[in-house]
N, CA, C, O and CB atoms as a CASP TS submission, in Angstrom:
PFRMAT TS
TARGET T0000
AUTHOR 0000-0000-0000
METHOD Language model
MODEL 1
PARENT N/A
ATOM      1  N   UNK     1      -1.065   6.036 -10.849  1.00  0.00           N
ATOM      2  CA  UNK     1      -0.771   7.442 -11.365  1.00  0.00           C
ATOM      3  C   UNK     1      -1.804   8.256 -10.378  1.00  0.00           C
ATOM      4  O   UNK     1      -1.231   8.932  -9.524  1.00  0.00           O
ATOM      5  CB  UNK     1      -1.099   7.660 -13.178  1.00  0.00           C
ATOM      6  N   UNK     2      -3.292   8.292 -10.367  1.00  0.00           N
ATOM      7  CA  UNK     2      -3.706   9.131  -9.530  1.00  0.00           C
ATOM      8  C   UNK     2      -4.691   8.562  -8.691  1.00  0.00           C
ATOM      9  O   UNK     2      -5.810   9.021  -8.918  1.00  0.00           O
ATOM     10  CB  UNK     2      -4.096  10.193 -10.126  1.00  0.00           C
ATOM     11  N   UNK     3      -4.626   7.480  -7.554  1.00  0.00           N
ATOM     12  CA  UNK     3      -5.176   6.638  -7.205  1.00  0.00           C
ATOM     13  C   UNK     3      -6.664   7.151  -6.588  1.00  0.00           C
ATOM     14  O   UNK     3      -7.747   6.567  -6.571  1.00  0.00           O
ATOM     15  CB  UNK     3      -4.277   5.987  -6.447  1.00  0.00           C
ATOM     16  N   UNK     4      -6.211   8.678  -6.017  1.00  0.00           N
ATOM     17  CA  UNK     4      -7.644   9.229  -5.252  1.00  0.00           C
ATOM     18  C   UNK     4      -8.521   9.693  -5.896  1.00  0.00           C
ATOM     19  O   UNK     4      -9.505  10.218  -5.375  1.00  0.00           O
ATOM     20  CB  UNK     4      -7.570  10.221  -4.363  1.00  0.00           C
ATOM     21  N   UNK     5      -8.311   9.574  -7.395  1.00  0.00           N
ATOM     22  CA  UNK     5      -9.412  10.059  -8.574  1.00  0.00           C
ATOM     23  C   UNK     5     -10.248   9.134  -8.819  1.00  0.00           C
ATOM     24  O   UNK     5     -11.226   9.290  -9.550  1.00  0.00           O
ATOM     25  CB  UNK     5      -8.882  10.417  -9.940  1.00  0.00           C
ATOM     26  N   UNK     6      -9.919   7.959  -8.170  1.00  0.00           N
ATOM     27  CA  UNK     6     -10.769   6.785  -8.684  1.00  0.00           C
ATOM     28  C   UNK     6     -11.084   5.635  -7.268  1.00  0.00           C
ATOM     29  O   UNK     6     -10.968   4.410  -7.246  1.00  0.00           O
ATOM     30  CB  UNK     6      -9.767   5.945 -10.096  1.00  0.00           C
ATOM     31  N   UNK     7     -11.481   6.519  -6.254  1.00  0.00           N
ATOM     32  CA  UNK     7     -11.903   6.113  -5.099  1.00  0.00           C
ATOM     33  C   UNK     7     -13.209   5.334  -5.160  1.00  0.00           C
ATOM     34  O   UNK     7     -14.143   5.891  -5.737  1.00  0.00           O
ATOM     35  CB  UNK     7     -11.975   7.197  -4.294  1.00  0.00           C
ATOM     36  N   UNK     8     -13.400   4.150  -4.657  1.00  0.00           N
ATOM     37  CA  UNK     8     -14.753   3.549  -4.737  1.00  0.00           C
ATOM     38  C   UNK     8     -14.676   2.409  -3.852  1.00  0.00           C
ATOM     39  O   UNK     8     -13.582   2.092  -3.383  1.00  0.00           O
ATOM     40  CB  UNK     8     -15.201   3.130  -6.188  1.00  0.00           C
ATOM     41  N   UNK     9     -15.788   1.721  -3.559  1.00  0.00           N
ATOM     42  CA  UNK     9     -15.969   0.421  -2.750  1.00  0.00           C
ATOM     43  C   UNK     9     -15.426  -0.606  -3.505  1.00  0.00           C
ATOM     44  O   UNK     9     -15.901  -0.913  -4.599  1.00  0.00           O
ATOM     45  CB  UNK     9     -17.422   0.062  -2.402  1.00  0.00           C
ATOM     46  N   UNK    10     -14.376  -1.215  -2.963  1.00  0.00           N
ATOM     47  CA  UNK    10     -13.618  -2.140  -3.581  1.00  0.00           C
ATOM     48  C   UNK    10     -14.247  -3.457  -3.676  1.00  0.00           C
ATOM     49  O   UNK    10     -14.940  -3.653  -2.678  1.00  0.00           O
ATOM     50  CB  UNK    10     -12.424  -2.221  -2.960  1.00  0.00           C
ATOM     51  N   UNK    11     -14.267  -4.443  -4.510  1.00  0.00           N
ATOM     52  CA  UNK    11     -14.677  -5.635  -4.679  1.00  0.00           C
ATOM     53  C   UNK    11     -13.591  -6.629  -4.397  1.00  0.00           C
ATOM     54  O   UNK    11     -13.897  -7.820  -4.340  1.00  0.00           O
ATOM     55  CB  UNK    11     -15.204  -5.735  -5.919  1.00  0.00           C
ATOM     56  N   UNK    12     -12.244  -6.217  -4.200  1.00  0.00           N
ATOM     57  CA  UNK    12     -11.138  -7.336  -3.673  1.00  0.00           C
ATOM     58  C   UNK    12     -10.406  -6.534  -2.731  1.00  0.00           C
ATOM     59  O   UNK    12     -10.505  -5.330  -2.496  1.00  0.00           O
ATOM     60  CB  UNK    12     -10.045  -8.022  -4.878  1.00  0.00           C
ATOM     61  N   UNK    13      -9.477  -7.615  -2.116  1.00  0.00           N
ATOM     62  CA  UNK    13      -8.749  -6.927  -1.216  1.00  0.00           C
ATOM     63  C   UNK    13      -7.345  -6.235  -1.580  1.00  0.00           C
ATOM     64  O   UNK    13      -6.583  -6.654  -2.451  1.00  0.00           O
ATOM     65  CB  UNK    13      -8.586  -7.800  -0.238  1.00  0.00           C
ATOM     66  N   UNK    14      -7.138  -5.165  -0.813  1.00  0.00           N
ATOM     67  CA  UNK    14      -6.301  -4.364  -1.315  1.00  0.00           C
ATOM     68  C   UNK    14      -5.146  -4.261  -0.118  1.00  0.00           C
ATOM     69  O   UNK    14      -5.492  -4.071   1.048  1.00  0.00           O
ATOM     70  CB  UNK    14      -7.038  -3.043  -1.757  1.00  0.00           C
ATOM     71  N   UNK    15      -3.717  -4.404  -0.506  1.00  0.00           N
ATOM     72  CA  UNK    15      -2.429  -4.439   0.414  1.00  0.00           C
ATOM     73  C   UNK    15      -1.824  -3.190   0.145  1.00  0.00           C
ATOM     74  O   UNK    15      -2.008  -2.914  -1.040  1.00  0.00           O
ATOM     75  CB  UNK    15      -1.361  -5.661   0.133  1.00  0.00           C
ATOM     76  N   UNK    16      -1.134  -2.256   0.780  1.00  0.00           N
ATOM     77  CA  UNK    16      -0.465  -0.992   0.275  1.00  0.00           C
ATOM     78  C   UNK    16       1.279  -1.416   1.099  1.00  0.00           C
ATOM     79  O   UNK    16       1.541  -1.677   2.273  1.00  0.00           O
ATOM     80  CB  UNK    16      -1.509   0.789   0.993  1.00  0.00           C
ATOM     81  N   UNK    17       2.071  -1.334   0.020  1.00  0.00           N
ATOM     82  CA  UNK    17       3.249  -1.333   0.190  1.00  0.00           C
ATOM     83  C   UNK    17       4.202   0.107  -0.034  1.00  0.00           C
ATOM     84  O   UNK    17       3.798   0.945  -0.840  1.00  0.00           O
ATOM     85  CB  UNK    17       3.546  -2.358  -0.580  1.00  0.00           C
ATOM     86  N   UNK    18       5.066   0.260   0.481  1.00  0.00           N
ATOM     87  CA  UNK    18       6.152   1.293   0.450  1.00  0.00           C
ATOM     88  C   UNK    18       7.461   1.020   0.898  1.00  0.00           C
ATOM     89  O   UNK    18       7.691   0.502   1.991  1.00  0.00           O
ATOM     90  CB  UNK    18       5.798   2.335   1.152  1.00  0.00           C
ATOM     91  N   UNK    19       8.237   1.319   0.168  1.00  0.00           N
ATOM     92  CA  UNK    19       9.681   1.404   0.955  1.00  0.00           C
ATOM     93  C   UNK    19       9.955   2.401   1.935  1.00  0.00           C
ATOM     94  O   UNK    19       9.111   3.276   2.132  1.00  0.00           O
ATOM     95  CB  UNK    19      10.763   1.613   0.046  1.00  0.00           C
ATOM     96  N   UNK    20      10.911   2.386   2.509  1.00  0.00           N
ATOM     97  CA  UNK    20      11.474   3.268   3.538  1.00  0.00           C
ATOM     98  C   UNK    20      11.041   4.553   3.502  1.00  0.00           C
ATOM     99  O   UNK    20      11.189   4.985   2.359  1.00  0.00           O
ATOM    100  CB  UNK    20      12.817   3.322   3.498  1.00  0.00           C
ATOM    101  N   UNK    21      10.538   5.419   4.289  1.00  0.00           N
ATOM    102  CA  UNK    21      10.365   6.915   3.880  1.00  0.00           C
ATOM    103  C   UNK    21      11.325   7.733   3.870  1.00  0.00           C
ATOM    104  O   UNK    21      11.158   8.925   3.611  1.00  0.00           O
ATOM    105  CB  UNK    21       9.560   7.553   4.573  1.00  0.00           C
ATOM    106  N   UNK    22      12.663   7.123   4.200  1.00  0.00           N
ATOM    107  CA  UNK    22      13.825   8.127   3.820  1.00  0.00           C
ATOM    108  C   UNK    22      14.406   7.594   2.386  1.00  0.00           C
ATOM    109  O   UNK    22      15.260   8.253   1.793  1.00  0.00           O
ATOM    110  CB  UNK    22      15.128   8.143   5.080  1.00  0.00           C
ATOM    111  N   UNK    23      13.952   6.502   1.920  1.00  0.00           N
ATOM    112  CA  UNK    23      14.530   6.240   0.470  1.00  0.00           C
ATOM    113  C   UNK    23      13.663   6.312  -0.432  1.00  0.00           C
ATOM    114  O   UNK    23      13.950   6.057  -1.601  1.00  0.00           O
ATOM    115  CB  UNK    23      15.128   5.016   0.242  1.00  0.00           C
ATOM    116  N   UNK    24      12.147   6.763   0.045  1.00  0.00           N
ATOM    117  CA  UNK    24      10.997   6.856  -1.431  1.00  0.00           C
ATOM    118  C   UNK    24      11.052   8.383  -1.699  1.00  0.00           C
ATOM    119  O   UNK    24      11.707   9.180  -1.027  1.00  0.00           O
ATOM    120  CB  UNK    24       9.016   6.311  -1.099  1.00  0.00           C
ATOM    121  N   UNK    25      10.479   8.606  -2.491  1.00  0.00           N
ATOM    122  CA  UNK    25      10.041  10.052  -3.001  1.00  0.00           C
ATOM    123  C   UNK    25       9.311  10.618  -1.954  1.00  0.00           C
ATOM    124  O   UNK    25       8.522   9.914  -1.323  1.00  0.00           O
ATOM    125  CB  UNK    25       9.136  10.083  -4.328  1.00  0.00           C
ATOM    126  N   UNK    26       9.501  12.020  -1.635  1.00  0.00           N
ATOM    127  CA  UNK    26       8.983  12.617  -0.741  1.00  0.00           C
ATOM    128  C   UNK    26       7.295  12.490  -0.481  1.00  0.00           C
ATOM    129  O   UNK    26       6.457  12.725  -1.351  1.00  0.00           O
ATOM    130  CB  UNK    26       9.444  13.826  -1.000  1.00  0.00           C
ATOM    131  N   UNK    27       7.062  12.159   0.604  1.00  0.00           N
ATOM    132  CA  UNK    27       5.483  11.930   1.071  1.00  0.00           C
ATOM    133  C   UNK    27       4.933  10.768   0.301  1.00  0.00           C
ATOM    134  O   UNK    27       3.746  10.718  -0.022  1.00  0.00           O
ATOM    135  CB  UNK    27       4.464  13.285   0.756  1.00  0.00           C
ATOM    136  N   UNK    28       5.763   9.877   0.025  1.00  0.00           N
ATOM    137  CA  UNK    28       5.069   8.803  -0.581  1.00  0.00           C
ATOM    138  C   UNK    28       4.039   7.572   0.295  1.00  0.00           C
ATOM    139  O   UNK    28       2.976   6.993   0.070  1.00  0.00           O
ATOM    140  CB  UNK    28       6.215   8.141  -1.253  1.00  0.00           C
ATOM    141  N   UNK    29       5.215   7.598   1.548  1.00  0.00           N
ATOM    142  CA  UNK    29       4.453   6.637   2.439  1.00  0.00           C
ATOM    143  C   UNK    29       3.101   7.471   3.117  1.00  0.00           C
ATOM    144  O   UNK    29       2.134   6.844   3.549  1.00  0.00           O
ATOM    145  CB  UNK    29       5.564   6.041   3.708  1.00  0.00           C
ATOM    146  N   UNK    30       3.174   8.948   3.146  1.00  0.00           N
ATOM    147  CA  UNK    30       1.731   9.624   3.506  1.00  0.00           C
ATOM    148  C   UNK    30       0.741   9.545   2.647  1.00  0.00           C
ATOM    149  O   UNK    30      -0.426   9.355   2.987  1.00  0.00           O
ATOM    150  CB  UNK    30       1.769  10.981   3.716  1.00  0.00           C
ATOM    151  N   UNK    31       1.153   9.691   1.407  1.00  0.00           N
ATOM    152  CA  UNK    31      -0.046   9.518   0.352  1.00  0.00           C
ATOM    153  C   UNK    31      -0.814   8.173   0.275  1.00  0.00           C
ATOM    154  O   UNK    31      -1.973   8.035  -0.116  1.00  0.00           O
ATOM    155  CB  UNK    31       0.508   9.728  -1.069  1.00  0.00           C
ATOM    156  N   UNK    32       0.037   7.192   0.719  1.00  0.00           N
ATOM    157  CA  UNK    32      -0.237   5.855   0.976  1.00  0.00           C
ATOM    158  C   UNK    32      -1.301   5.948   2.025  1.00  0.00           C
ATOM    159  O   UNK    32      -2.484   5.785   1.727  1.00  0.00           O
ATOM    160  CB  UNK    32       1.014   5.038   1.397  1.00  0.00           C
ATOM    161  N   UNK    33      -0.915   6.202   3.230  1.00  0.00           N
ATOM    162  CA  UNK    33      -1.937   6.378   4.402  1.00  0.00           C
ATOM    163  C   UNK    33      -2.879   7.390   3.949  1.00  0.00           C
ATOM    164  O   UNK    33      -3.946   7.134   4.507  1.00  0.00           O
ATOM    165  CB  UNK    33      -1.270   6.845   5.819  1.00  0.00           C
ATOM    166  N   UNK    34      -2.989   8.295   3.295  1.00  0.00           N
ATOM    167  CA  UNK    34      -4.317   9.111   3.139  1.00  0.00           C
ATOM    168  C   UNK    34      -5.276   8.246   1.939  1.00  0.00           C
ATOM    169  O   UNK    34      -6.507   8.247   1.916  1.00  0.00           O
ATOM    170  CB  UNK    34      -3.906  10.883   2.575  1.00  0.00           C
ATOM    171  N   UNK    35      -4.494   7.621   1.098  1.00  0.00           N
ATOM    172  CA  UNK    35      -5.388   6.515   0.417  1.00  0.00           C
ATOM    173  C   UNK    35      -6.170   5.508   1.055  1.00  0.00           C
ATOM    174  O   UNK    35      -7.341   5.228   0.801  1.00  0.00           O
ATOM    175  CB  UNK    35      -4.663   5.789  -0.337  1.00  0.00           C
ATOM    176  N   UNK    36      -5.420   4.985   1.909  1.00  0.00           N
ATOM    177  CA  UNK    36      -5.971   3.994   2.791  1.00  0.00           C
ATOM    178  C   UNK    36      -7.017   4.360   3.807  1.00  0.00           C
ATOM    179  O   UNK    36      -7.866   3.577   4.235  1.00  0.00           O
ATOM    180  CB  UNK    36      -4.942   3.444   3.463  1.00  0.00           C
ATOM    181  N   UNK    37      -6.861   5.796   4.203  1.00  0.00           N
ATOM    182  CA  UNK    37      -7.766   6.392   5.094  1.00  0.00           C
ATOM    183  C   UNK    37      -9.120   6.432   4.383  1.00  0.00           C
ATOM    184  O   UNK    37     -10.163   5.903   4.766  1.00  0.00           O
ATOM    185  CB  UNK    37      -7.280   7.786   5.535  1.00  0.00           C
ATOM    186  N   UNK    38      -8.913   7.163   3.266  1.00  0.00           N
ATOM    187  CA  UNK    38     -10.152   7.264   2.493  1.00  0.00           C
ATOM    188  C   UNK    38     -10.772   6.416   1.904  1.00  0.00           C
ATOM    189  O   UNK    38     -11.978   6.545   1.691  1.00  0.00           O
ATOM    190  CB  UNK    38     -10.104   7.926   1.725  1.00  0.00           C
ATOM    191  N   UNK    39      -9.966   5.200   1.452  1.00  0.00           N
ATOM    192  CA  UNK    39     -10.760   4.010   1.115  1.00  0.00           C
ATOM    193  C   UNK    39     -11.684   3.344   2.020  1.00  0.00           C
ATOM    194  O   UNK    39     -12.784   2.937   1.646  1.00  0.00           O
ATOM    195  CB  UNK    39      -9.954   3.095   0.766  1.00  0.00           C
ATOM    196  N   UNK    40     -11.110   3.193   3.575  1.00  0.00           N
ATOM    197  CA  UNK    40     -11.732   3.072   4.825  1.00  0.00           C
ATOM    198  C   UNK    40     -12.642   3.736   4.801  1.00  0.00           C
ATOM    199  O   UNK    40     -13.756   3.232   4.657  1.00  0.00           O
ATOM    200  CB  UNK    40     -11.111   3.315   5.853  1.00  0.00           C
ATOM    201  N   UNK    41     -12.494   4.914   4.916  1.00  0.00           N
ATOM    202  CA  UNK    41     -13.646   5.591   5.176  1.00  0.00           C
ATOM    203  C   UNK    41     -14.877   5.561   4.676  1.00  0.00           C
ATOM    204  O   UNK    41     -15.929   5.667   5.307  1.00  0.00           O
ATOM    205  CB  UNK    41     -13.441   6.515   5.088  1.00  0.00           C
ATOM    206  N   UNK    42     -14.684   5.367   3.162  1.00  0.00           N
ATOM    207  CA  UNK    42     -16.201   5.040   2.438  1.00  0.00           C
ATOM    208  C   UNK    42     -16.703   3.692   2.580  1.00  0.00           C
ATOM    209  O   UNK    42     -17.443   3.130   1.773  1.00  0.00           O
ATOM    210  CB  UNK    42     -16.196   5.245   0.854  1.00  0.00           C
ATOM    211  N   UNK    43     -16.157   3.104   3.893  1.00  0.00           N
ATOM    212  CA  UNK    43     -16.801   1.718   3.800  1.00  0.00           C
ATOM    213  C   UNK    43     -15.991   0.157   3.529  1.00  0.00           C
ATOM    214  O   UNK    43     -16.509  -0.951   3.666  1.00  0.00           O
ATOM    215  CB  UNK    43     -17.740   1.921   2.653  1.00  0.00           C
ATOM    216  N   UNK    44     -14.709   0.433   3.148  1.00  0.00           N
ATOM    217  CA  UNK    44     -13.795  -0.579   2.630  1.00  0.00           C
ATOM    218  C   UNK    44     -13.261  -1.407   4.000  1.00  0.00           C
ATOM    219  O   UNK    44     -13.074  -0.771   5.038  1.00  0.00           O
ATOM    220  CB  UNK    44     -12.506   0.185   1.720  1.00  0.00           C
ATOM    221  N   UNK    45     -13.123  -2.267   3.968  1.00  0.00           N
ATOM    222  CA  UNK    45     -12.700  -3.062   5.139  1.00  0.00           C
ATOM    223  C   UNK    45     -10.913  -2.382   5.503  1.00  0.00           C
ATOM    224  O   UNK    45     -10.263  -1.548   4.874  1.00  0.00           O
ATOM    225  CB  UNK    45     -12.793  -5.011   4.612  1.00  0.00           C
ATOM    226  N   UNK    46     -10.595  -3.099   6.655  1.00  0.00           N
ATOM    227  CA  UNK    46      -9.055  -2.199   6.720  1.00  0.00           C
ATOM    228  C   UNK    46      -8.223  -3.210   5.716  1.00  0.00           C
ATOM    229  O   UNK    46      -8.212  -4.405   5.423  1.00  0.00           O
ATOM    230  CB  UNK    46      -8.142  -2.075   8.642  1.00  0.00           C
ATOM    231  N   UNK    47      -7.463  -1.866   5.335  1.00  0.00           N
ATOM    232  CA  UNK    47      -6.213  -2.293   4.240  1.00  0.00           C
ATOM    233  C   UNK    47      -4.891  -2.274   4.916  1.00  0.00           C
ATOM    234  O   UNK    47      -4.483  -1.193   5.341  1.00  0.00           O
ATOM    235  CB  UNK    47      -6.060  -1.208   2.910  1.00  0.00           C
ATOM    236  N   UNK    48      -4.258  -3.222   5.047  1.00  0.00           N
ATOM    237  CA  UNK    48      -3.088  -3.119   5.483  1.00  0.00           C
ATOM    238  C   UNK    48      -2.209  -2.380   4.534  1.00  0.00           C
ATOM    239  O   UNK    48      -2.322  -2.407   3.309  1.00  0.00           O
ATOM    240  CB  UNK    48      -2.655  -4.331   5.793  1.00  0.00           C
ATOM    241  N   UNK    49      -0.975  -1.459   5.490  1.00  0.00           N
ATOM    242  CA  UNK    49      -0.136  -0.973   4.512  1.00  0.00           C
ATOM    243  C   UNK    49       1.506  -1.432   5.377  1.00  0.00           C
ATOM    244  O   UNK    49       1.642  -1.387   6.600  1.00  0.00           O
ATOM    245  CB  UNK    49      -0.530   0.911   4.179  1.00  0.00           C
ATOM    246  N   UNK    50       2.407  -1.777   4.570  1.00  0.00           N
ATOM    247  CA  UNK    50       3.663  -2.194   5.157  1.00  0.00           C
ATOM    248  C   UNK    50       4.659  -1.197   4.636  1.00  0.00           C
ATOM    249  O   UNK    50       4.575  -0.772   3.484  1.00  0.00           O
ATOM    250  CB  UNK    50       4.052  -3.691   4.801  1.00  0.00           C
ATOM    251  N   UNK    51       5.600  -0.819   5.469  1.00  0.00           N
ATOM    252  CA  UNK    51       6.857  -0.068   4.993  1.00  0.00           C
ATOM    253  C   UNK    51       8.109  -0.839   5.176  1.00  0.00           C
ATOM    254  O   UNK    51       8.538  -1.038   6.313  1.00  0.00           O
ATOM    255  CB  UNK    51       7.027   1.257   5.736  1.00  0.00           C
ATOM    256  N   UNK    52       8.769  -1.320   4.045  1.00  0.00           N
ATOM    257  CA  UNK    52       9.980  -1.950   4.117  1.00  0.00           C
ATOM    258  C   UNK    52      10.947  -1.163   4.336  1.00  0.00           C
ATOM    259  O   UNK    52      11.321  -0.346   3.495  1.00  0.00           O
ATOM    260  CB  UNK    52      10.258  -2.620   3.130  1.00  0.00           C
ATOM    261  N   UNK    53      11.443  -1.290   5.407  1.00  0.00           N
ATOM    262  CA  UNK    53      13.058  -0.582   5.919  1.00  0.00           C
ATOM    263  C   UNK    53      14.252  -1.136   4.893  1.00  0.00           C
ATOM    264  O   UNK    53      14.644  -2.299   4.788  1.00  0.00           O
ATOM    265  CB  UNK    53      13.588  -1.202   7.779  1.00  0.00           C
ATOM    266  N   UNK    54      14.620  -0.199   4.314  1.00  0.00           N
ATOM    267  CA  UNK    54      15.834  -0.339   3.563  1.00  0.00           C
ATOM    268  C   UNK    54      15.649  -0.236   2.116  1.00  0.00           C
ATOM    269  O   UNK    54      16.505  -0.139   1.237  1.00  0.00           O
ATOM    270  CB  UNK    54      16.460  -1.577   3.861  1.00  0.00           C
ATOM    271  N   UNK    55      14.360  -0.277   2.030  1.00  0.00           N
ATOM    272  CA  UNK    55      13.788  -0.422   0.512  1.00  0.00           C
ATOM    273  C   UNK    55      13.335   0.591  -0.060  1.00  0.00           C
ATOM    274  O   UNK    55      13.047   1.524   0.689  1.00  0.00           O
ATOM    275  CB  UNK    55      12.765  -1.262   0.334  1.00  0.00           C
ATOM    276  N   UNK    56      13.127   0.766  -1.423  1.00  0.00           N
ATOM    277  CA  UNK    56      12.781   1.846  -2.172  1.00  0.00           C
ATOM    278  C   UNK    56      11.880   1.447  -2.956  1.00  0.00           C
ATOM    279  O   UNK    56      11.403   0.324  -2.796  1.00  0.00           O
ATOM    280  CB  UNK    56      13.740   2.441  -2.821  1.00  0.00           C
ATOM    281  N   UNK    57      11.328   2.515  -4.263  1.00  0.00           N
ATOM    282  CA  UNK    57      10.350   2.145  -5.000  1.00  0.00           C
ATOM    283  C   UNK    57      10.889   0.991  -5.856  1.00  0.00           C
ATOM    284  O   UNK    57       9.967   0.270  -6.238  1.00  0.00           O
ATOM    285  CB  UNK    57       9.815   3.276  -5.730  1.00  0.00           C
ATOM    286  N   UNK    58      11.851   0.677  -6.188  1.00  0.00           N
ATOM    287  CA  UNK    58      12.335  -0.095  -6.878  1.00  0.00           C
ATOM    288  C   UNK    58      12.650  -1.382  -6.394  1.00  0.00           C
ATOM    289  O   UNK    58      12.457  -2.337  -7.146  1.00  0.00           O
ATOM    290  CB  UNK    58      13.174   0.425  -7.311  1.00  0.00           C
ATOM    291  N   UNK    59      13.134  -1.575  -5.188  1.00  0.00           N
ATOM    292  CA  UNK    59      13.321  -2.597  -4.355  1.00  0.00           C
ATOM    293  C   UNK    59      12.382  -3.348  -3.590  1.00  0.00           C
ATOM    294  O   UNK    59      12.654  -4.467  -3.153  1.00  0.00           O
ATOM    295  CB  UNK    59      14.026  -2.232  -3.654  1.00  0.00           C
ATOM    296  N   UNK    60      11.186  -2.727  -3.392  1.00  0.00           N
ATOM    297  CA  UNK    60      10.173  -3.154  -2.588  1.00  0.00           C
ATOM    298  C   UNK    60       9.217  -4.504  -3.018  1.00  0.00           C
ATOM    299  O   UNK    60       8.481  -5.177  -2.297  1.00  0.00           O
ATOM    300  CB  UNK    60       9.374  -1.966  -2.459  1.00  0.00           C
ATOM    301  N   UNK    61       9.509  -4.632  -4.427  1.00  0.00           N
ATOM    302  CA  UNK    61       8.815  -6.128  -5.004  1.00  0.00           C
ATOM    303  C   UNK    61       9.337  -7.175  -4.301  1.00  0.00           C
ATOM    304  O   UNK    61       8.419  -7.820  -3.794  1.00  0.00           O
ATOM    305  CB  UNK    61       9.104  -6.520  -6.589  1.00  0.00           C
ATOM    306  N   UNK    62      10.415  -7.623  -4.052  1.00  0.00           N
ATOM    307  CA  UNK    62      10.684  -8.915  -3.831  1.00  0.00           C
ATOM    308  C   UNK    62      10.091  -9.251  -2.015  1.00  0.00           C
ATOM    309  O   UNK    62       9.649 -10.346  -1.666  1.00  0.00           O
ATOM    310  CB  UNK    62      12.480  -9.106  -4.188  1.00  0.00           C
ATOM    311  N   UNK    63      10.213  -8.176  -1.189  1.00  0.00           N
ATOM    312  CA  UNK    63       9.339  -8.469   0.142  1.00  0.00           C
ATOM    313  C   UNK    63       7.985  -8.384  -0.003  1.00  0.00           C
ATOM    314  O   UNK    63       7.137  -9.035   0.608  1.00  0.00           O
ATOM    315  CB  UNK    63       9.615  -7.558   1.251  1.00  0.00           C
ATOM    316  N   UNK    64       7.781  -7.346  -1.044  1.00  0.00           N
ATOM    317  CA  UNK    64       5.927  -7.351  -1.111  1.00  0.00           C
ATOM    318  C   UNK    64       5.287  -8.799  -1.474  1.00  0.00           C
ATOM    319  O   UNK    64       4.327  -9.308  -0.896  1.00  0.00           O
ATOM    320  CB  UNK    64       5.276  -6.205  -2.513  1.00  0.00           C
ATOM    321  N   UNK    65       6.065  -9.385  -2.615  1.00  0.00           N
ATOM    322  CA  UNK    65       5.652 -10.588  -3.273  1.00  0.00           C
ATOM    323  C   UNK    65       5.504 -11.806  -2.288  1.00  0.00           C
ATOM    324  O   UNK    65       4.655 -12.694  -2.368  1.00  0.00           O
ATOM    325  CB  UNK    65       6.654 -10.906  -4.368  1.00  0.00           C
ATOM    326  N   UNK    66       6.404 -11.688  -1.433  1.00  0.00           N
ATOM    327  CA  UNK    66       6.469 -12.713  -0.226  1.00  0.00           C
ATOM    328  C   UNK    66       5.357 -12.620   0.644  1.00  0.00           C
ATOM    329  O   UNK    66       4.813 -13.669   0.991  1.00  0.00           O
ATOM    330  CB  UNK    66       7.693 -12.530   0.651  1.00  0.00           C
ATOM    331  N   UNK    67       4.735 -11.031   1.237  1.00  0.00           N
ATOM    332  CA  UNK    67       3.528 -10.685   1.932  1.00  0.00           C
ATOM    333  C   UNK    67       2.217 -11.164   1.262  1.00  0.00           C
ATOM    334  O   UNK    67       1.218 -11.635   1.806  1.00  0.00           O
ATOM    335  CB  UNK    67       3.493  -9.226   2.088  1.00  0.00           C
ATOM    336  N   UNK    68       2.449 -10.939  -0.007  1.00  0.00           N
ATOM    337  CA  UNK    68       1.162 -11.294  -0.943  1.00  0.00           C
ATOM    338  C   UNK    68       0.857 -12.773  -0.658  1.00  0.00           C
ATOM    339  O   UNK    68      -0.184 -13.238  -0.194  1.00  0.00           O
ATOM    340  CB  UNK    68       1.462 -11.076  -2.677  1.00  0.00           C
ATOM    341  N   UNK    69       2.056 -13.464  -1.056  1.00  0.00           N
ATOM    342  CA  UNK    69       1.898 -15.017  -1.326  1.00  0.00           C
ATOM    343  C   UNK    69       1.649 -15.574   0.259  1.00  0.00           C
ATOM    344  O   UNK    69       1.202 -16.718   0.172  1.00  0.00           O
ATOM    345  CB  UNK    69       3.467 -15.782  -2.163  1.00  0.00           C
ATOM    346  N   UNK    70       1.758 -15.239   1.402  1.00  0.00           N
ATOM    347  CA  UNK    70       1.576 -15.586   2.734  1.00  0.00           C
ATOM    348  C   UNK    70       0.094 -14.962   2.930  1.00  0.00           C
ATOM    349  O   UNK    70      -0.712 -15.592   3.615  1.00  0.00           O
ATOM    350  CB  UNK    70       2.797 -14.992   3.750  1.00  0.00           C
ATOM    351  N   UNK    71      -0.210 -13.949   2.441  1.00  0.00           N
ATOM    352  CA  UNK    71      -1.564 -13.490   2.812  1.00  0.00           C
ATOM    353  C   UNK    71      -2.541 -14.543   1.936  1.00  0.00           C
ATOM    354  O   UNK    71      -3.657 -14.916   2.297  1.00  0.00           O
ATOM    355  CB  UNK    71      -1.799 -11.757   2.404  1.00  0.00           C
ATOM    356  N   UNK    72      -1.981 -14.858   0.930  1.00  0.00           N
ATOM    357  CA  UNK    72      -3.070 -15.930  -0.093  1.00  0.00           C
ATOM    358  C   UNK    72      -2.952 -16.986   0.492  1.00  0.00           C
ATOM    359  O   UNK    72      -3.765 -17.817   0.088  1.00  0.00           O
ATOM    360  CB  UNK    72      -2.758 -16.269  -1.736  1.00  0.00           C
ATOM    361  N   UNK    73      -2.096 -17.444   1.512  1.00  0.00           N
ATOM    362  CA  UNK    73      -1.722 -18.802   2.231  1.00  0.00           C
ATOM    363  C   UNK    73      -1.183 -19.744   1.228  1.00  0.00           C
ATOM    364  O   UNK    73      -1.531 -20.924   1.190  1.00  0.00           O
ATOM    365  CB  UNK    73      -2.990 -19.508   2.962  1.00  0.00           C
ATOM    366  N   UNK    74      -0.259 -19.167   0.347  1.00  0.00           N
ATOM    367  CA  UNK    74       0.556 -19.825  -0.647  1.00  0.00           C
ATOM    368  C   UNK    74       2.005 -19.882   0.127  1.00  0.00           C
ATOM    369  O   UNK    74       2.981 -20.390  -0.426  1.00  0.00           O
ATOM    370  CB  UNK    74       0.565 -18.961  -2.160  1.00  0.00           C
TER
END
């Protein structure tokens, strides 16, 4: 909803996923970049961000799940 209103040092790993910029809501990717910057700026480790070509908010789940499983070593 408004993740920037809840910024804090995270206790878990965070990965950000967005659809292709031209298919997403205006500035969705940039909002995620800003969130990443603020979270890293307060001392969280590097937060990866992925933009999935050809995907939008509703179709990004499948490739995102694949990356999550790969990140978990599954």
